C-alpha positions in Angstrom: -14.0 -49.9 -15.3 -16.3 -47.5 -17.2 -15.7 -45.4 -20.3 -14.3 -42.5 -18.3 -12.1 -44.6 -16.0 -14.5 -44.4 -13.0 -15.6 -47.6 -11.3 -19.2 -48.7 -12.1 -21.3 -50.2 -14.8 -20.2 -49.7 -18.4 -22.3 -48.0 -21.0 -22.7 -49.8 -24.4 -20.2 -48.6 -27.0 -21.5 -45.6 -28.9 -24.1 -44.6 -26.2 -23.8 -40.9 -25.2 -23.8 -40.1 -21.5 -27.2 -39.3 -20.0 -26.3 -35.7 -19.4 -25.9 -35.2 -23.2 -29.2 -36.9 -23.8 -31.0 -34.6 -21.3 -29.3 -31.5 -22.7 -30.3 -32.5 -26.3 -33.9 -33.2 -25.2 -34.1 -29.8 -23.5 -32.7 -28.1 -26.6 -35.2 -29.9 -28.8 -38.1 -28.9 -26.6 -36.9 -25.3 -26.5 -36.6 -25.2 -30.3 -40.2 -26.4 -30.6 -41.7 -24.1 -28.0 -39.6 -21.0 -28.8 -38.8 -20.9 -32.5 -36.1 -18.6 -33.7 -36.2 -19.2 -37.5 -37.4 -16.4 -39.6 -40.4 -18.3 -40.8 -41.5 -18.9 -37.2 -42.2 -15.3 -36.5 -44.9 -12.9 -37.5 -44.7 -9.1 -37.9 -46.8 -6.8 -35.8 -47.1 -3.2 -37.0 -48.8 -0.4 -35.2 -50.3 2.2 -37.5 -51.0 4.8 -34.8 -47.4 5.1 -33.5 -45.6 3.7 -36.6 -43.5 0.9 -35.0 -43.0 -2.7 -35.9 -41.8 -5.9 -34.1 -41.5 -9.6 -34.9 -43.5 -11.9 -32.6 -42.9 -15.6 -32.3 -45.6 -17.6 -34.1 -46.0 -19.7 -31.0 -47.1 -16.6 -29.0 -50.7 -15.5 -29.2 -51.7 -12.9 -31.7 -51.3 -9.3 -30.4 -54.7 -8.3 -28.9 -54.6 -4.6 -29.7 -56.0 -2.1 -27.2 -59.2 -0.1 -28.1 -57.1 3.1 -28.5 -54.8 1.5 -31.0 -51.5 2.1 -29.1 -50.4 -1.5 -29.0 -51.3 -4.8 -27.3 -50.4 -7.9 -25.4 -49.2 -11.4 -26.5 -48.5 -14.5 -24.4 -46.4 -17.7 -24.7 -48.3 -20.9 -25.4 -48.2 -21.9 -21.7 -49.1 -18.4 -20.5 -46.0 -18.0 -18.4 -44.5 -15.2 -20.6 -46.2 -12.0 -21.4 -45.1 -9.6 -24.1 -46.5 -6.0 -24.2 -45.8 -3.5 -27.0 -47.3 0.0 -27.1 -46.7 3.6 -28.1 -47.2 6.7 -26.0 -46.6 10.4 -25.8 -44.2 10.8 -22.9 -45.3 12.6 -19.8 -41.7 13.3 -19.0 -39.6 15.9 -21.0 -37.7 13.3 -23.1 -37.3 9.6 -23.9 -34.5 9.4 -21.3 -36.7 11.0 -18.6 -39.6 8.8 -19.6 -37.4 5.7 -19.3 -36.1 6.7 -15.9 -39.7 7.4 -14.8 -40.8 3.9 -15.9 -37.8 2.3 -14.2 -38.9 4.0 -11.0 -42.4 2.7 -11.4 -41.0 -0.8 -11.9 -38.8 -0.5 -8.7 -41.8 0.8 -6.8 -43.7 -2.4 -8.0 -40.9 -4.6 -6.5 -38.6 -5.1 -9.5 -34.9 -5.1 -8.7 -33.4 -3.3 -11.8 -30.1 -4.9 -12.5 -29.2 -3.4 -15.9 -30.0 -0.1 -17.5 -28.6 1.9 -20.4 -29.6 4.8 -22.6 -28.3 6.2 -25.9 -29.7 8.0 -28.9 -31.4 4.8 -30.1 -33.4 4.4 -26.9 -33.3 2.9 -23.4 -33.1 -0.6 -22.1 -33.6 -1.9 -18.6 -34.0 -5.3 -17.0 -34.5 -6.8 -13.6 -36.0 -9.5 -11.5 -38.8 -9.9 -9.0 -39.1 -13.3 -7.2 -38.9 -15.9 -9.9 -39.7 -13.5 -12.8 -37.5 -11.6 -15.2 -38.4 -8.3 -16.9 -36.8 -6.9 -20.0 -37.9 -3.5 -21.3 -36.9 -1.3 -24.2 -38.1 2.2 -25.3 -37.3 3.7 -28.7 -38.1 7.0 -30.3 -41.1 7.0 -32.6 -42.7 9.6 -34.8 -44.0 13.0 -33.5 -41.9 12.8 -30.3 -43.8 9.6 -29.3 -42.1 6.6 -27.7 -42.6 2.9 -28.6 -42.2 0.4 -25.8 -41.4 -3.3 -25.6 -41.8 -5.2 -22.3 -41.6 -8.9 -21.7 -41.8 -10.8 -18.4 -41.0 -14.5 -18.1 -40.0 -17.2 -15.5 -36.4 -17.0 -14.4 -35.9 -20.8 -15.0 -36.5 -20.2 -18.7 -33.9 -17.4 -19.1 -31.6 -19.4 -21.4 -34.5 -20.4 -23.6 -35.7 -16.8 -23.8 -32.3 -15.2 -24.6 -32.6 -15.8 -28.4 -36.2 -14.6 -28.3 -35.2 -11.4 -26.6 -32.4 -10.9 -29.1 -34.8 -11.3 -32.0 -37.4 -9.0 -30.4 -34.8 -6.3 -29.9 -33.4 -6.6 -33.4 -36.8 -6.4 -35.0 -38.2 -3.6 -32.9 -38.2 -0.5 -35.1 -40.0 2.8 -35.6 -41.2 4.1 -39.0 -40.0 6.8 -41.3 -41.4 9.9 -39.6 -40.8 12.1 -42.7 -43.3 10.1 -44.7 -46.2 11.2 -42.4 
C-alpha cells in the first residue's frame, strides 16, 4: 500500500508527491520570469502627460513614441505586450473615452467580460482567442487621459495576476497644480 492508502508503488519516506514538485517548479519559474519584488521593477515617467508606472525589469525598456505620449514594452519571450500612453480624449469625458475604446476593442474581436468606471478612472478586460486584454484609463493633467493596456497569453493568466496588480497600483498621474 502507498502513502495515501492507494495500491501501487511506495514513494520513499520524505519525498513529496510529483504534483507538488511540478507546482513548485512552475512557481519558481514564474518568480524568475515575472518578478514582483520592489527591486525588480523600474519606473517609467511620461513628462508630456505627467503619469508614472512601474514596469517589470524583465520587460524591455519602454520605447517612447516620437510624439512623447508613451510607448511599448514587451515580456522577455515577446508574448506579452504593455502599452502606456497619454492622450486628449476625442469624447466628452474620460467615461465616454473609455466606452469608445471598449467599443473599438469589441469591433476588433475582443469579448469584453469586465468593465467598471468611477472617479479614479475606467477599467475593462476581455479575451480574444487565446489572448487576454487588461486596460485602464485614468485622468491626467489638463483634461488628458493616461492609458495602460497589456495583452498576454491566456495560459499565463495566473502568472500575470500579480504583475497586473502591481501595474495598476503604480499607475498614477502627476500633481496638475504644479504645472
